[in-house]
N, C-alpha and C positions, 0 to 999 in steps of 0.2 A: 397143636393146642398151646395157647399162650397162658401166662400166669399173671396174677394180679396181687399186689400187696394191700391187705386191708389195714387201714390206719385208724388208730384211736384218736378221735378229734380233740380229746382233752389233754393228751400228752404228745401227740404227733409221732408216736411210736408205732411200728408195725405190729399188728396183732397176729396175723396169719397170712400165709401165701396160699392162694387157691388157684386151681386150674379153671380157665374160662373155656367154655365149649364154643365150637364153631358151627357153621351151617350143616356140616355132615352129621355131627352129633345131634343137632336139633332135628334134622330130618329123621334120624333113627328114633328119637324119642316120640315124635309125632306118629311114626309108623307103628310103634308099640302101642301107643294110645288108641290108634285106629283098630289094631288087632284085638285088644282086650275090651274095646268098647261094647260089642254085643253081649259079652258075658256080664259086664257091669250093669248095663241098662236092663237086662233081663233078670237080674238078681231080684228075689222077692223083696218088695219094699221094706218089710220088717227087718230083713237081714241087712239091707243097705243102711237102714237107720241104726241098727245095732253096731255096725262097724264105725259109723260116724260118732256114736256115743262112746265107743271104746277109744277112738281117736281123741275125743274130748278128755276122757279120763287119763290117757297117757300124757297129754299136754299138761293136765293138772298135776301129775306126778313130777313134772319137770319145770314147774313155773319159775322157781328161783334160778335154775340153770339158764333158762331162756332169758330171764330178766337181766342177769349178770352179763350174758352174752351181748344183749342190746346196749347196756351201759358201756361196755368196752368197744363195741363196733360202731354205735351211732351217737354216743355221748349223751344218751337220754338219762335223766335223773332216775335213780333207782325206784322212786315212787311211781313215776310214769311207766317205767319198764315193767314193773310188776302188774300195773293195771293193764298194759298192752298184752302181756302174756295171758292174763286172765280173760281178756276180751276174746282172744283166739279160742280159748276153752269154751267160753259162754256162747260164742257164735256157732261153734260146732255142735254144742248141746242143743241150741235153739233149732238149728236146721236138721238135726237128727230125727226130729219128729215130722219133717216135711215129706219124706218119701211116702208115708202112709196117708198123707193129706193132700196129695197132688191131684185135686179134684178137677174133673171136667164137668160138663153140664148135660142134662137131658132137656132138649128144646122142643116144645110142642109144635108139631107139623102135621099136615094132612097126609094120610096114606102110609104112615109108618112111624118109626121111632128115629129121632135124630140125636146123636151123641157127639160130644167133643172129648178129645183126649189131649193131654199135654205131653208131648214127646220130646226127649232130649235132642239137642242140636248135634251132638257128636263130640269133636275135640274142641275144647275151649282153651284159649290162651289168656294168661293174666300177666300183665306187665306192672311191676310194683315199684313205687318210688322209694327214695332213701329217707324220707322224713318220718314215716310211720311204717317200717317194714313188716312188722307182725300183723297189726290189725288189718291193714289194707289187703294183705295177702289172704287173710281169713275171710274177709268180706266177699272176696271173689270165689275162692275154691270151695268154701263150705256149701253155699247154695248150688253151685255148679255141680258138685259131686252128688248132692242130695237129689237133684233133678235127673241124675243118670248119665251125666256127661263125664268124659275123661278130661283131665286137666294137665296142661303144661304151663309152668310158671317161671318167669324170669325175674329174679330180684334185681334191684339196682346194683350197679357195679360197686358202689361205695359201701353198701350195707347188705351183703349176701348171707351173713352167717346164721341168722335166725331162720331164714327160709330154708337153707340147707338142712338145718337141724329138724325143722318141722317135716321136711320130706322123709327124713330118717324115722321120725316118730310115727308117721303115717304107716310105714311098713311094719314097725313094731306093733302097731295096733291091729294089724291084719288086713289093711287095705291092700289089695293085690298089686303086685309090681306092674308099672305101666299105667295105672289108673291116675296117679298123681305124681308128676315128675318135676323136680326143680332143676332148672338149667341156668347156672350162673354164667353170664356172658355180657358182651357189649350190646347196647341197644341197637347200634347200627348193624349188628350181625344177627343176634338171636331175636331181638324184637322185630327187626325188619323181616326176618324169615317167618315169624308168626303171622305177620300181615300178608305176606305174599304166598304162603303155602296153601295150596288148594284144599287140603284136608283139614285145615283149621277153620272152623265154622264161625268163630266169634273171637273178638279181641276186647278184653277189659283193660283199660289203661287209666292210670292215675298219674298225673304229672302236669307239665306246663301246657298252656293253651296252644302255643305254637306247635309243639310236638303232636298234640292231640289232633290238630287240624291236618297235619301231614299224614297221620294214621288214617284219618277219615277219608282223605282223598285217595289213598292207595287201596283202602278196603273197598271203595266203590267199584274198583275194577272187577271184583268177584261178588259184589253185593253182599260182602261179609258183614255180619252184625257187629256193632260196636256199642260199648258202654264207656263213656268218657267222663271222668271226674277231674276237672282241670283247676284253673286258678281261682283266686278270690281276693276281694278287697272289701271286706265286710265292715258294715257300719255299726257302731255302738251308740245308740241314740238316747240321750239323757234329758228328760223333760223337767221343767221347773217344779213339778209336784212329786218328783221321785224322792226316795230315801237317799239323800246324797251321800251319807256316810257309807251305806251298803254299796251303792253304785261305784263310789270312788275306791272302796276297798277291793271290789271285785275287778275293777278295770285293769290293773297291772297284769294279772295272769291271763286275762282275756286275749292279750297279744304276746305275752312272754312264754307261754307254754311251748315247750320244745324250742326255746330260743327264738320264737316267732316263726319257725319253719313249719307252718301249719296253714293250710288253705282256708281254714275257718277263722283264722286270727282276726280279731276285731281291730284292724289297723287304721281305721278312721273313727275318731270319736267326735260326735256331734253333741254339743251342749247348748241348751237354751240360754240365750244371752243374759237373761236376768240372774242366772245362777252360775255363770261361767267362772267368775273369779273364785267363788266359794268352792266349786268343784275342783278347780286346778290346785288350790291350796291343799285340799285333802288328797288329791291324786299324787302330788309331789311327795307327800309324806309316805304314801303307799309304795311309790317307786323306790324311794331311798331304803325301804325296809326289805326289798326283795333280795333273797340270798342267792347269789351267783357264785358257783364254785364247783368243786369236785362232784361229778355225777353220782358217784357211789356213796356219798354222804346222805344219810336219811333226812337231814335238815335242808339240803340244797333244793331250791325251787327252779333254778334255771342253769343249764349247762352250756357247753360251747356250741358254736356253729359247726356244721358238718365238715367244712374244708376251708383251706386258705382262700380258694377262689370264691366261695360263697361269702366269706368275710369281706373280701375286696369289693364284691358287688354291693353288699349292704353299706359299707363305708362310703361308697361313691354317691349314694343317694343323699347322704348327710354332709360329707366333708369335701367333696369336689367343689372347686370354685364356681362351677356352673350350676351347682345345686341351688345355691342362694336360698337356703332355708334358715329360719330362726330356731335355734335349739333352746327350748324352754327350760329343760333340766334333764339330768341324767342320773342313772344309778351307777353302781360300781361293777367292775369285772376284774378277775385275776390278771396279774402280770405274768410274763414268761411263756413257757410252752403251752400250746393249745390255741384253738381258733376262737378266742374270746372277743365279744363285743358287748359294751354295756347297754342296759336298757336306756332307750333314748326317746324323748318326747319332743316333737317339733311342731312349730306353728307355720304352716305353709302360707305363702303370700297370696295364693289364689287356688281355686279348684282345678286349674289346669296344670299345676305343678306336678312333676313326676312322682314326688313323694306322696301326693294325694291320689293319683290316678293309677300308678303301676304297682304290681305286686312285688314287694321288697323281699319277702321271705327271710326276715330277720327281726331282731328286737327293737323295732322302730315303729312309733305310732304318731300319726298326725292328728291335730285337734283343731276344730273350727267351731265358732258359735253359729246358732241359727235363731230365727225370730219367732216362728210359730210352727204349727203342725204341718202346714203345706210346705213351708220352707225346709223342714226336716226331711220330708218325703222326697222333695226335689233333690236335695243334696245326697241323700242315701242312694237314690237311683241314678245319679250322675256318674256312672262307672260302666265299663264294659262287662263287669262281672256281676254275679248274683247268686252266691253260694249260701251265705249265712248272715247272721246279724243278731243284735239284741236291742230291746226297747225297755226303757226304765220309766215307769209311770205308775201312779196309784189309781189312775182312771181306767176302769175296765173297758169302757166304750172306746176311749182313745187307743188302748192297747190293741183292740180288735181292728179298729179302722186302720191304724198304721201297719199292723201285721198284714192286712189284706192289700195295702197300697205299696209296700216295699217289695221290689222285684228280687226275691231271694227264695231259695228252696227250703231253708231251714232257719227258723227264727225262734228266739227265746224271749220271754217277757220276764223282767226282773231276775234274770240269770244269764249265764253264758253257755248253757248246755246246747250242744248241736247234734251229737251222735249217740243214738241208742241202737243196739242191734235189733230191737223189736219194732223200730219205726223207720220209714223210708228216708234215704239220704241222697242228695244230689242237688244240682244247681240250675239256675236260669242262665240265659244269654251265654257269654263266653266261659261260664263256669262248668259247662259240660252238657252231656246228653244222657238221659236215662237215670234210673234210680237204683241204689243198692240198699241192702238190708230190709228189714221189715217183713211182714207176712206175704208181700207180693213179689219178693225178690226172684223167685223161681220163674216168674213170667219172662224175665230177661234171658233165661237159659233154656227155654222150651219153645217149641212150635205148637200151635193149636191145630189139631187135626179134626176135621168134621166128618162124621160117618152117618149116612142115612141108610136105615134098614126098612125095606118095604114090607108091609104087612098085608098087601093086596093079593099075594100069591100063596 
């Protein structure tokens, strides 16, 4: 067993040293999940729901502990971290009602009765990224457990602490051992084994498009189910009839939340040409006002990047000689220890520039003008991705037309909201396959079984 030092990205200091599991420990956890599976799936729906509600209550009792752990481990602002811990609680509470509402159908047929049942898949694996360790874990394990599956979960190597704690809290809540197991380890070891293990029936992965493509290729060997939530390069479209003061005030945190390490970040801003200068003047004032600093401070709006490597990657998009981008203006960031990078607004030379086309995953946004509605839709769709986006206009008809025309799975009009646990979340194109959250999430964790009962005898 190897060890790993967890680093605080705001101070570059070691937080804790943890043991990383290997293939043998992964196989043992999957074997336990297989063994306890029949008991968990046959548990009375009301009892399974009660245990998930109790899990939600236990998380609620530890919200501040979990939030502070995420501040230290991931560099999230304390405000964000509290929301994230609360989201885990709320997702568990929402899906605690699902076991008693996992409805099939009675379909009219000749000669008998036809019924459908939604049966659990078996062992579900969840591979969690480092950018939002708590919520994304909950989006996977809560509906999977509610549907009667057992779960093995691998947190990201950089941010394992809250997942480990959630695994402990599940046991404290009374979830039987082996039903939900957290396995900190390398993606090339534990994640790879999730994909290749014949007893793992599904892989839920959130991360880069390239890694997701690799998982999908390998999962095809066993026809293993996958849900993939991948990259994004979302557009923030601002029309000339929008409330410019509100749109400009909201724009900074649409791409600076979690230091831009968010697949839903609105990292391309499209502004109608007639109001471009007016918007940029307001936008610059908003960027200058963003408070970047110690994540534990209640007034901080943006913290550090997750690692030195991620900071180097972000910097390269803007500062490398080959980048050839025009920096319009910047905000501020602390000096000294920590993986800091200032909020940065750039003006690309063309729509083929990497800063316009590639997911940067940092506090950098590119801004370009557009001429009319058709031009805005064309520019918004000129990307491999299609996860999220925003549309700012007072014209309801235009809002609906553009919402239908933009190729993205989650759009907001006159806001930047993308994710609610009660509504579906997922992307078009290279942003992934499948949907998480919402009332239909259990469909991704069940098989439909059809049963015909003859009444002729």
